[in-house]
N, C-alpha and C positions, 0 to 999 in steps of 0.2 A: 282237123284230123289229128289222130295220134297213132303211134305205133302200138299195135295190139300185143306185141310180145310173142306173136306166133309167126315166125318166119319173116318178120319185118313188114307184114301186110298192114297197111293203114286202115283205120276204122274211122267212120264218120259218127260223131255224136249227134243225136237228134237235135240238140241245141243249135248245132251248125246248120241243120236243115232250116230251122226257123230263122236264123240270122241270114242265110242265103236268100230265103224268100223275101225277107225285109229289104235287103240290099246286097247283091252279089259282091260289090266292092268292099263292103264292111268285112265280109269273111276273108277276102283277099288281104286286106290290111292286117287283120288279126292273125291269120294263120300263115300266110306266105311271108309277109314283111315283119311279123312279130310285134306289131304295134300294140301297146297295152289298151285294153278296153277301158274307156273312161267310166269312172264311178258316177252313177246318176242317183239323184235323190229318190226317184221313183223305185229304183232297185232296192234301196235301203228300206223304203216304205213297204215294198213287197216282202222283204225278209221279216219285217216286223209283223206283217199281216199273217205270214205263215205261223209264227209263234202264237199270235192271238187265236188263229183258227184251231190250233191244237188244244188250247184252253177251252174254246167254245165247244169243241167236239165233246169234251168231257161233261159239259153242262147241258147239252142239248138232249132232247128226248128222242132224237133220230140220229142216225149215223149216215152222213152224206145223203139225207133224204129218205133213208130206209129205216123201218122199225128195227130196233136192236135184235129182236129174235130172227130177223131175216138175214142178218149179217154174221157170217162165220168168223171173219177176221178182216182187219185193215192192215195191209202190208205197207209200211212206210219206208221210203228211200230204197225202193226195190231196184237192184241192178240187173239189167238184162243185156244180152248181146246175141248177135246172130253172125257167126263167121261167114256164112254164105252171102249175106247181104252187106257184110262189113259195117254193121250198124250197132251202136251201143247207146245205152241210156240209163239214167237213174230216175225212176218215176217217183214223184213226191208221195203219192198214195194210190193204192189199188184196193178197191173194195171187193172182197170175196164174199159172195152171197152164199147162204146155206145150201142152195141148189147147185153150187159150183161155178156160177157165172162170175167173171172177172170184169170189173169196171174201172178203167183208169180215170183218175181225177186230176185236175190241174187248178190250183188256186192262183188267181191273178189279182193284183191291186189295180182296179180300173173302174171308170165310171160308165164304160160302154155296156150296153145291154146285150149286144151280140158279140160273138167271137170273131177276131180277125181271122182271115183265111190262113195265115201262117200258124195260128194256134190250132185250127182245125187239122192242118197237116201234122202238127205235133201230136195230137191225140190219135190220129190215124197211124202214125209211126209207132206210138205206144201200143195200139191194138195189134198191129202186125207182129211186133216183138212178143207180146203176151201170147198171141195165138201160136207162134212158132216155138216158144219156150215151154208152154203148158199144154200144147196140142188140144186147144179148145177154141171155140168160136167166141169172139168178143163183140 
């Protein structure tokens, strides 16, 4: 949690929701006790994967699976917050289709074919914030 700068009200980052779902104690150690988050090889590989994905996007014939003419824009590192929910996030990429639909995306370095439940919660939080900020259905 962090101070939002608006009257001292704390905000919860979507990352914290994912961490809490993984292990409530982890979030306690990180936020309450101020323990540093250990650097993991997989996290470094994930950062590398993000850089590679940006390069691959430029080379592909599709944009996140959509034909280029169907995509109006890709918003990168989109910051969103909702004071009422006290929720804040920076979304890696949001695909805005020509018809106005918004699709949050998340790139993960993993061998798993299905998403962890915590990652599904992460995307749901993204969708809620997009809906509340852009007044649209995601």
